[in-house]
VMD Tcl script that draws the C-alpha trace (Angstrom):
set ca {
  {-66.00 -64.63 -75.71}
  {-65.99 -64.14 -71.99}
  {-62.67 -64.15 -70.18}
  {-62.38 -67.57 -68.57}
  {-59.30 -66.60 -66.55}
  {-61.29 -64.01 -64.65}
  {-63.17 -65.57 -61.76}
  {-66.80 -64.53 -61.58}
  {-68.38 -64.06 -58.19}
  {-70.72 -67.01 -57.67}
  {-73.54 -67.17 -55.12}
  {-73.04 -69.64 -52.28}
  {-74.23 -73.12 -53.27}
  {-76.92 -74.69 -51.15}
  {-76.77 -78.25 -49.88}
  {-80.07 -79.31 -51.58}
  {-80.90 -78.37 -55.11}
  {-84.66 -78.19 -54.46}
  {-84.53 -75.24 -52.04}
  {-85.92 -71.94 -53.13}
  {-83.96 -68.69 -53.22}
  {-85.92 -67.35 -50.26}
  {-84.92 -70.29 -48.13}
  {-81.35 -69.78 -49.27}
  {-81.45 -66.13 -48.16}
  {-82.94 -67.15 -44.81}
  {-80.20 -69.68 -44.27}
  {-77.52 -67.11 -45.17}
  {-78.98 -64.60 -42.70}
  {-79.14 -67.29 -40.02}
  {-75.49 -68.16 -40.63}
  {-74.49 -64.47 -40.42}
  {-76.38 -64.03 -37.13}
  {-74.81 -67.15 -35.65}
  {-71.34 -66.07 -36.82}
  {-71.86 -62.66 -35.17}
  {-72.87 -64.35 -31.93}
  {-69.85 -66.60 -32.09}
  {-67.54 -63.64 -32.74}
  {-69.07 -61.64 -29.87}
  {-68.71 -64.64 -27.58}
  {-65.11 -65.10 -28.69}
  {-64.34 -61.42 -28.00}
  {-65.96 -61.62 -24.56}
  {-64.12 -64.82 -23.71}
  {-60.82 -63.38 -24.89}
  {-61.46 -60.17 -22.90}
  {-62.23 -62.13 -19.75}
  {-59.19 -64.31 -20.34}
  {-57.05 -61.17 -20.68}
  {-58.47 -59.80 -17.42}
  {-57.80 -63.05 -15.59}
  {-54.44 -63.74 -17.16}
  {-51.40 -62.55 -15.21}
  {-49.27 -59.72 -16.54}
  {-46.60 -61.26 -18.78}
  {-43.00 -60.69 -17.83}
  {-40.91 -58.61 -20.24}
  {-39.00 -60.81 -22.64}
  {-35.32 -60.01 -22.95}
  {-34.54 -59.72 -26.62}
  {-31.32 -61.39 -27.63}
  {-28.96 -59.36 -29.73}
  {-28.86 -60.49 -33.33}
  {-25.29 -60.34 -34.46}
  {-26.14 -61.10 -38.07}
  {-29.01 -59.53 -39.90}
  {-29.82 -58.59 -43.44}
  {-31.34 -55.58 -45.09}
  {-34.79 -55.59 -46.59}
  {-34.12 -57.40 -49.88}
  {-37.05 -58.35 -52.08}
  {-35.95 -61.64 -53.59}
  {-36.52 -62.07 -57.31}
  {-39.32 -64.35 -58.46}
  {-37.30 -66.24 -61.05}
  {-34.10 -67.20 -59.26}
  {-33.03 -70.12 -61.43}
  {-29.87 -68.87 -63.13}
  {-28.26 -70.49 -66.14}
  {-24.52 -70.84 -65.96}
  {-23.08 -68.84 -68.84}
  {-19.78 -69.61 -70.57}
  {-16.62 -67.93 -69.39}
  {-15.70 -64.58 -70.93}
  {-12.25 -65.74 -71.93}
  {-13.68 -68.75 -73.78}
  {-15.73 -66.75 -76.30}
  {-14.45 -64.76 -79.28}
  {-13.66 -61.06 -78.61}
  {-16.60 -60.01 -80.78}
  {-19.02 -61.80 -78.45}
  {-17.44 -60.73 -75.17}
  {-19.41 -57.47 -74.84}
  {-22.73 -59.26 -75.35}
  {-21.80 -61.98 -72.85}
  {-20.55 -59.33 -70.39}
  {-23.95 -57.59 -70.50}
  {-25.72 -60.94 -70.03}
  {-23.68 -61.64 -66.92}
  {-24.39 -58.13 -65.56}
  {-28.13 -58.67 -66.00}
  {-27.86 -62.11 -64.46}
  {-26.31 -60.55 -61.36}
  {-29.39 -58.36 -60.87}
  {-31.22 -61.39 -59.46}
  {-31.56 -61.12 -55.65}
  {-31.60 -64.01 -53.19}
  {-32.88 -64.50 -49.65}
  {-30.07 -64.94 -47.13}
  {-32.14 -64.49 -43.95}
  {-35.32 -66.54 -43.71}
  {-33.81 -69.56 -45.48}
  {-30.02 -69.29 -45.91}
  {-29.76 -72.78 -47.41}
  {-32.24 -72.13 -50.21}
  {-31.12 -71.66 -53.83}
  {-27.53 -72.58 -53.02}
  {-26.85 -73.64 -56.60}
  {-28.07 -70.36 -58.09}
  {-26.33 -68.29 -55.40}
  {-23.08 -69.93 -56.40}
  {-23.74 -69.14 -60.08}
  {-24.13 -65.44 -59.25}
  {-21.07 -65.42 -57.01}
  {-18.95 -67.04 -59.72}
  {-20.19 -64.56 -62.34}
  {-19.34 -61.56 -60.11}
  {-15.91 -62.95 -59.31}
  {-15.20 -63.57 -63.00}
  {-16.25 -60.03 -63.98}
  {-13.97 -58.54 -61.31}
  {-11.01 -60.38 -62.82}
  {-12.10 -59.56 -66.36}
  {-12.39 -55.81 -65.80}
  {-9.10 -55.69 -63.87}
  {-6.81 -57.50 -66.32}
  {-8.28 -56.48 -69.68}
  {-8.26 -53.18 -71.53}
  {-10.91 -51.59 -73.74}
  {-13.66 -53.74 -72.24}
  {-15.65 -50.82 -70.76}
  {-17.60 -49.69 -73.79}
  {-20.46 -47.19 -73.79}
  {-23.26 -49.82 -73.57}
  {-21.61 -51.21 -70.44}
  {-22.09 -48.03 -68.32}
  {-25.88 -48.17 -67.77}
  {-25.75 -51.92 -67.16}
  {-23.04 -51.60 -64.48}
  {-24.79 -48.72 -62.68}
  {-28.14 -50.54 -62.80}
  {-26.64 -53.77 -61.46}
  {-24.97 -51.86 -58.59}
  {-28.19 -49.98 -57.75}
  {-30.34 -53.13 -57.72}
  {-27.99 -54.95 -55.36}
  {-27.04 -52.09 -53.04}
  {-29.85 -49.58 -52.68}
  {-32.18 -51.16 -50.15}
  {-33.87 -50.46 -46.82}
  {-31.44 -50.89 -43.93}
  {-32.54 -52.89 -40.87}
  {-33.23 -51.06 -37.59}
  {-30.30 -50.64 -35.26}
  {-29.76 -53.50 -32.82}
  {-26.91 -51.88 -30.89}
  {-27.38 -49.19 -28.21}
  {-26.96 -45.60 -29.30}
  {-25.21 -42.54 -27.95}
  {-22.88 -42.81 -24.98}
  {-24.09 -46.36 -24.26}
  {-22.46 -47.67 -27.44}
  {-19.00 -49.08 -26.89}
  {-17.25 -50.08 -30.14}
  {-14.93 -52.39 -28.20}
  {-17.71 -54.23 -26.35}
  {-20.73 -54.12 -28.69}
  {-20.29 -56.42 -31.67}
  {-21.31 -55.00 -35.05}
  {-24.33 -56.38 -36.86}
  {-23.20 -58.08 -40.06}
  {-25.00 -58.35 -43.39}
  {-26.10 -61.91 -44.17}
  {-25.90 -61.22 -47.92}
  {-22.28 -60.06 -47.69}
  {-20.83 -62.82 -49.97}
  {-22.62 -61.15 -52.90}
  {-22.46 -57.53 -51.68}
  {-18.70 -57.65 -51.28}
  {-18.16 -58.77 -54.87}
  {-20.55 -56.09 -56.17}
  {-18.58 -53.40 -54.30}
  {-15.27 -54.76 -55.58}
  {-16.53 -54.85 -59.15}
  {-17.88 -51.29 -59.01}
  {-14.60 -50.00 -57.54}
  {-12.57 -51.69 -60.29}
  {-15.01 -50.13 -62.76}
  {-14.40 -46.62 -61.36}
  {-10.62 -47.11 -61.13}
  {-10.21 -48.61 -64.60}
  {-8.06 -46.62 -67.07}
  {-10.88 -47.05 -69.60}
  {-13.43 -45.31 -67.34}
  {-14.78 -42.09 -68.89}
  {-16.56 -39.74 -66.44}
  {-18.19 -37.82 -69.30}
  {-20.17 -40.92 -70.26}
  {-20.78 -42.12 -66.70}
  {-22.15 -38.77 -65.45}
  {-25.43 -39.51 -67.25}
  {-25.97 -42.45 -64.90}
  {-24.03 -41.52 -61.74}
  {-26.00 -38.41 -60.81}
  {-27.23 -36.63 -57.67}
  {-29.93 -39.23 -57.02}
  {-27.32 -42.00 -57.18}
  {-25.06 -40.12 -54.73}
  {-27.92 -39.48 -52.29}
  {-28.84 -43.17 -52.22}
  {-25.18 -44.06 -51.75}
  {-24.89 -41.71 -48.76}
  {-27.91 -43.30 -47.11}
  {-26.03 -46.61 -46.98}
  {-23.42 -45.09 -44.63}
  {-25.83 -45.79 -41.78}
  {-25.23 -49.53 -42.24}
  {-24.08 -51.32 -39.08}
  {-21.69 -53.57 -41.00}
  {-18.21 -51.95 -40.81}
  {-17.08 -53.89 -43.91}
  {-19.76 -52.22 -46.01}
  {-18.98 -48.75 -44.61}
  {-15.33 -49.24 -45.53}
  {-16.23 -50.03 -49.16}
  {-18.67 -47.10 -49.23}
  {-15.96 -44.76 -48.01}
  {-13.64 -45.75 -50.86}
  {-16.45 -45.67 -53.43}
  {-17.63 -42.17 -52.47}
  {-14.05 -40.90 -52.46}
  {-13.52 -42.20 -56.02}
  {-16.77 -40.58 -57.18}
  {-15.75 -37.28 -55.55}
  {-12.43 -37.39 -57.38}
  {-13.86 -38.39 -60.79}
  {-16.97 -36.18 -61.00}
  {-16.14 -32.51 -60.46}
  {-19.75 -31.45 -60.93}
  {-20.88 -33.55 -57.96}
  {-18.34 -32.27 -55.42}
  {-20.37 -29.38 -54.02}
  {-23.48 -31.56 -53.87}
  {-21.61 -34.31 -51.98}
  {-20.27 -31.82 -49.42}
  {-23.75 -30.32 -48.96}
  {-25.38 -33.70 -48.37}
  {-22.66 -34.69 -45.89}
  {-23.36 -31.42 -44.05}
  {-27.04 -32.33 -43.90}
  {-26.19 -35.74 -42.40}
  {-24.05 -34.04 -39.74}
  {-26.74 -31.46 -38.93}
  {-29.34 -34.20 -38.50}
  {-26.92 -36.19 -36.35}
  {-26.04 -33.25 -34.06}
  {-29.42 -31.64 -33.56}
  {-31.95 -34.45 -34.11}
  {-31.00 -38.12 -33.89}
  {-27.54 -38.25 -32.27}
  {-27.22 -41.65 -33.92}
  {-25.52 -42.53 -37.20}
  {-23.18 -45.42 -37.90}
  {-21.08 -43.77 -40.61}
  {-19.89 -40.50 -39.04}
  {-16.30 -41.73 -38.68}
  {-16.12 -42.83 -42.33}
  {-17.64 -39.56 -43.59}
  {-15.13 -37.57 -41.52}
  {-12.32 -39.67 -42.94}
  {-13.44 -38.76 -46.46}
  {-13.66 -35.10 -45.45}
  {-10.13 -35.25 -44.05}
  {-8.72 -36.02 -47.49}
  {-11.08 -33.47 -49.09}
  {-9.95 -30.72 -46.68}
  {-6.34 -31.63 -47.40}
  {-6.96 -30.74 -51.05}
  {-8.64 -27.36 -50.43}
  {-7.04 -24.52 -52.34}
  {-5.75 -21.43 -50.52}
  {-7.09 -19.04 -49.45}
  {-9.96 -20.98 -47.97}
  {-13.44 -20.16 -49.21}
  {-15.93 -18.71 -46.77}
  {-18.17 -21.79 -47.09}
  {-15.31 -23.99 -45.89}
  {-14.75 -21.80 -42.81}
  {-18.47 -21.91 -42.02}
  {-18.34 -25.70 -42.35}
  {-15.58 -25.82 -39.73}
  {-17.27 -23.50 -37.24}
  {-20.90 -24.56 -37.69}
  {-20.58 -28.29 -38.44}
  {-17.28 -29.80 -37.33}
  {-16.91 -28.02 -33.98}
  {-20.48 -28.77 -32.75}
  {-19.71 -32.46 -33.34}
  {-17.66 -32.27 -30.12}
  {-20.77 -32.00 -27.95}
  {-22.43 -35.26 -29.06}
  {-22.43 -38.08 -26.49}
  {-20.91 -40.67 -28.85}
  {-17.80 -38.56 -29.56}
  {-15.46 -41.47 -28.80}
  {-16.64 -43.35 -31.91}
  {-15.33 -40.73 -34.37}
  {-13.05 -38.39 -32.40}
  {-9.71 -39.29 -34.09}
  {-11.15 -38.49 -37.54}
  {-12.74 -35.28 -36.24}
  {-9.51 -34.07 -34.65}
  {-7.65 -34.76 -37.91}
  {-10.14 -32.61 -39.86}
  {-9.81 -29.73 -37.38}
  {-6.00 -29.82 -37.49}
  {-6.10 -29.88 -41.31}
  {-8.09 -26.64 -41.28}
  {-5.62 -24.97 -38.89}
  {-2.68 -26.01 -41.05}
  {-4.44 -24.37 -44.01}
  {-5.36 -21.16 -42.15}
  {-3.78 -20.33 -38.77}
  {-6.18 -17.43 -38.16}
  {-8.88 -19.99 -37.37}
  {-6.99 -21.10 -34.24}
  {-8.64 -18.69 -31.81}
  {-12.29 -19.52 -32.67}
  {-11.47 -23.25 -32.71}
  {-9.80 -23.23 -29.27}
  {-12.53 -21.05 -27.76}
  {-15.17 -23.45 -29.13}
  {-13.34 -26.40 -27.57}
  {-13.26 -24.60 -24.22}
  {-16.97 -23.88 -24.60}
  {-17.80 -27.55 -25.21}
  {-15.32 -28.79 -22.59}
  {-16.88 -31.71 -20.65}
  {-17.59 -31.09 -16.98}
  {-18.26 -34.56 -15.57}
  {-17.17 -37.06 -18.26}
  {-13.48 -37.79 -17.66}
  {-12.80 -40.03 -20.72}
  {-14.22 -37.31 -22.96}
  {-12.02 -34.76 -21.17}
  {-8.97 -36.86 -22.01}
  {-10.03 -36.81 -25.68}
  {-10.25 -33.00 -25.58}
  {-6.74 -32.84 -24.09}
  {-5.42 -35.09 -26.87}
  {-6.95 -32.87 -29.56}
  {-5.74 -29.71 -27.87}
  {-2.15 -30.97 -27.90}
  {-2.45 -31.73 -31.62}
  {-3.62 -28.15 -32.16}
  {-0.75 -26.74 -30.09}
  {1.70 -28.75 -32.20}
  {0.74 -26.71 -35.29}
  {-0.13 -23.37 -33.66}
  {1.67 -20.18 -34.60}
  {3.31 -18.23 -31.72}
  {1.28 -15.14 -32.61}
  {-1.96 -17.14 -32.33}
  {-0.81 -18.81 -29.10}
  {-0.65 -15.44 -27.35}
  {-4.35 -14.85 -28.06}
  {-5.59 -18.03 -26.41}
  {-2.97 -18.86 -23.75}
  {-4.74 -17.38 -20.71}
  {-8.14 -19.12 -21.06}
  {-6.36 -22.25 -22.27}
  {-4.07 -22.55 -19.24}
  {-6.87 -21.70 -16.84}
  {-8.58 -24.83 -18.16}
  {-5.33 -26.80 -17.92}
  {-4.99 -25.71 -14.28}
  {-8.43 -27.20 -13.60}
  {-7.38 -30.42 -15.35}
  {-4.20 -30.67 -13.26}
  {-6.36 -30.37 -10.13}
  {-8.76 -33.08 -11.30}
  {-9.17 -35.99 -8.85}
  {-9.37 -38.30 -11.88}
  {-5.73 -39.26 -12.29}
  {-5.96 -39.88 -16.07}
  {-7.16 -36.31 -16.67}
  {-4.42 -34.84 -14.48}
  {-1.81 -37.14 -16.02}
  {-2.79 -36.23 -19.61}
  {-2.65 -32.51 -18.82}
  {0.79 -32.83 -17.18}
  {2.15 -34.66 -20.23}
  {2.06 -31.29 -22.00}
  {5.28 -30.48 -20.14}
  {7.00 -33.31 -22.05}
  {6.28 -31.62 -25.40}
  {9.27 -29.55 -26.50}
  {7.35 -27.17 -28.78}
  {4.72 -26.47 -26.12}
  {7.46 -25.86 -23.57}
  {9.10 -23.34 -25.90}
  {5.78 -21.49 -26.18}
  {5.38 -21.56 -22.39}
  {8.93 -20.32 -21.88}
  {8.31 -17.31 -24.12}
  {5.18 -16.41 -22.13}
  {6.11 -17.65 -18.65}
  {5.25 -14.32 -17.00}
  {1.58 -14.86 -17.87}
  {1.36 -18.66 -17.66}
  {3.26 -19.42 -14.43}
  {0.99 -17.32 -12.13}
  {-2.00 -19.18 -13.58}
  {-0.54 -22.67 -13.22}
  {1.50 -22.34 -10.00}
  {-1.32 -22.54 -7.39}
  {-2.74 -25.74 -8.87}
  {0.67 -27.35 -9.26}
  {1.89 -26.42 -5.76}
  {-1.36 -27.40 -4.03}
  {-1.68 -30.77 -5.76}
  {1.97 -31.62 -5.19}
  {0.98 -32.07 -1.54}
  {-2.68 -33.09 -1.67}
  {-3.21 -35.31 -4.73}
  {-3.84 -38.95 -3.90}
  {-1.89 -40.46 -6.84}
  {1.89 -40.80 -6.53}
  {2.41 -40.71 -10.30}
  {0.78 -37.29 -10.39}
  {3.18 -36.13 -7.66}
  {6.15 -37.02 -9.85}
  {4.73 -35.28 -12.92}
  {3.92 -32.15 -10.89}
  {7.44 -32.02 -9.45}
  {8.78 -32.30 -13.01}
  {6.58 -29.39 -14.16}
  {7.58 -27.24 -11.17}
  {11.23 -28.02 -11.82}
  {10.90 -26.91 -15.45}
  {9.22 -23.68 -14.36}
  {12.00 -23.07 -11.84}
  {14.65 -23.55 -14.52}
  {12.85 -21.14 -16.86}
  {12.78 -18.19 -14.46}
  {14.03 -18.63 -10.90}
  {13.03 -15.14 -9.76}
  {9.51 -15.45 -11.13}
  {9.17 -18.87 -9.52}
  {10.23 -17.45 -6.11}
  {7.80 -14.55 -6.49}
  {4.97 -16.96 -7.26}
  {5.93 -19.07 -4.24}
  {5.88 -16.07 -1.89}
  {2.64 -14.81 -3.36}
  {1.03 -18.23 -3.00}
  {2.10 -18.48 0.66}
  {0.87 -14.96 1.36}
  {-2.46 -15.73 -0.26}
  {-2.68 -18.96 1.69}
  {-1.98 -17.12 4.98}
  {-4.51 -14.44 4.08}
  {-7.17 -17.04 3.35}
  {-6.37 -18.81 6.61}
  {-6.87 -15.58 8.58}
  {-10.10 -14.87 6.77}
  {-11.32 -18.36 7.47}
  {-10.40 -18.10 11.17}
  {-12.10 -14.73 11.46}
  {-15.20 -16.14 9.80}
  {-15.26 -19.01 12.30}
  {-14.94 -16.61 15.25}
  {-17.66 -14.33 13.92}
  {-19.89 -17.31 13.43}
  {-19.21 -18.51 16.97}
  {-20.02 -15.04 18.37}
  {-23.29 -14.74 16.50}
  {-26.56 -14.82 18.58}
  {-27.56 -18.12 17.01}
  {-24.36 -19.75 18.26}
  {-24.17 -18.13 21.74}
  {-27.77 -19.08 22.57}
  {-28.08 -16.70 25.56}
  {-30.81 -18.04 27.91}
  {-33.86 -15.84 28.20}
  {-34.51 -14.45 31.72}
  {-37.09 -16.45 33.64}
  {-39.53 -15.25 36.23}
  {-38.75 -16.32 39.82}
  {-40.23 -19.54 40.98}
  {-43.65 -19.07 42.51}
  {-45.71 -21.72 44.14}
  {-49.35 -21.24 45.04}
  {-51.53 -23.38 47.19}
  {-55.18 -24.14 46.58}
  {-57.41 -25.87 49.07}
  {-59.08 -28.95 47.65}
  {-61.39 -31.43 49.27}
  {-59.84 -34.86 49.74}
  {-60.22 -37.83 52.01}
  {-57.74 -38.39 54.84}
  {-54.74 -40.45 53.75}
  {-53.84 -43.80 55.21}
  {-51.69 -43.44 58.28}
  {-52.55 -39.81 58.86}
  {-53.91 -38.70 62.14}
  {-56.79 -36.32 61.91}
  {-56.07 -34.98 65.35}
  {-52.41 -34.34 64.64}
  {-53.19 -32.43 61.49}
  {-49.89 -33.52 59.87}
  {-49.52 -35.56 56.70}
  {-47.07 -38.44 56.71}
  {-43.79 -37.35 55.25}
  {-44.64 -33.69 55.57}
  {-42.16 -31.35 57.06}
  {-42.56 -29.76 60.42}
  {-44.99 -26.95 60.62}
  {-47.14 -28.21 57.76}
  {-50.56 -28.83 59.28}
  {-53.43 -30.11 57.27}
  {-57.16 -29.94 57.92}
  {-59.04 -33.16 58.26}
  {-61.31 -32.45 55.30}
  {-58.94 -30.58 53.07}
  {-55.46 -31.06 51.50}
  {-53.43 -28.41 49.79}
  {-52.33 -28.62 46.13}
  {-49.10 -26.88 45.13}
  {-49.02 -25.48 41.59}
  {-45.75 -24.51 39.79}
  {-45.96 -21.46 37.58}
  {-43.33 -22.88 35.12}
  {-43.24 -26.19 33.20}
  {-41.93 -29.16 35.09}
  {-38.22 -29.78 34.50}
  {-36.72 -32.35 36.88}
  {-33.11 -31.35 36.24}
  {-33.84 -27.70 36.81}
  {-35.80 -28.39 39.97}
  {-33.06 -30.57 41.33}
  {-30.51 -27.82 40.89}
  {-32.65 -25.31 42.73}
  {-32.42 -25.28 46.55}
  {-35.90 -24.11 47.36}
  {-37.14 -24.01 50.97}
  {-40.36 -25.62 51.93}
  {-43.25 -23.45 50.87}
  {-44.73 -21.40 53.65}
  {-48.45 -21.57 53.87}
}
mol new
graphics top color blue
foreach p $ca { graphics top sphere $p radius 0.5 }
foreach p [lrange $ca 0 end-1] q [lrange $ca 1 end] { graphics top cylinder $p $q radius 0.2 }
display resetview
């Protein structure tokens, strides 16, 4: 029998049953031609309308402070409320537990219509909350059939496409000003995270069974969620990944490698990732557990991954966690101090003062744990940079650098090496004690100079005399340069010798002027002895350009004809 469910393609029905097939074809062709004409006319009219229409103004998009990831809601969302786990016999609890886990795999829409399916959303929320309590307060409830169901339920709810970022990226992002974008489905996501964490932390949890389901693919998908804009989710992810790292020894190297890849992509490609601070926080505890001596791969991770993170624009978002990781490495191996400090000096910001303050904070943390033998290797380039910071017109940079003199351990290191450090620091301190605009900086500089004076009075006097001699020398050089510049040909501007004034007369034909007597032969206003012919007047031509001031200063006699 033919399949009735399958729709067969039927020819278009004509209006009159008596028409032939040919007439039907003609009518179809006529309809197609008319539809083409209509479509062409519509395109032309729309094109002309676009040409005539004014250019639309750009629409300012409002920031969405609550958004949801790309969930595909389940088709059958009508959930049946199951009995409570504590109300059934122990023999039926495992079966009911699995039923509730499968029931929680149903996804709901929290974005387009938040008020839809409220009854079934509440059923899922209650089931998740009950399972969290059940797995926390009961023993021997995590049996082998439970493992795949738990991992599947977590994967269905969590592994999804994240929404595009709505906050600015890079240096424009301010965690104090820009509000985070929150997940609309968080009432369910939070309970799923809590349940999975209780599952991992349970005394009944057996990693040997779970490793068949929590594998590299699971970890990779989990790491992708760290780019979520919701800080609540990133906090749960941080704890979850840390528990997995501690439970599954076979996944540790893979987790570190994938975190490295995220950092590489962040540094050299995107410069945007929401979870860098959380990943660094996990690494801080991982580094703290590294065995000694450090492996070569760990040293490479410090030099090639952690240190280049200092040059990214959005350093302020994750700098405390980054500084903690760097200090942890130096506490493990002090020989890494020199390459770390030299890298910081290499990446030292030139024009961004808040970032410079962050570098000074991290540098003081490094100096707190530095060995005296390692301090000797880096003190000269380090204090040359500190001298620049003390001279900074930005008072916060200068203030933060001068606070080093309030650190007792740093002062003990300076005291042991004052012969090298004081000549580097003295010019900046002495000069800014008189020229810096901020009075607070004056007080801090006087305090630093006083401490240097108490360390070594003779060295301090020598530095003072040397500074004054250098200042006098520079003043003489500057004065000499000014004098040489003033004596240069371009400054003296010696006037070029001019030819003597020479006036020539040319006879030209002209009519007699009004008031002039032809018989007298003298023009009105002419000096004595200046006759003129009745038909001619004389034209005097200067051989140099006309300059009224110059002519006025010259006492020339009347030209002799």
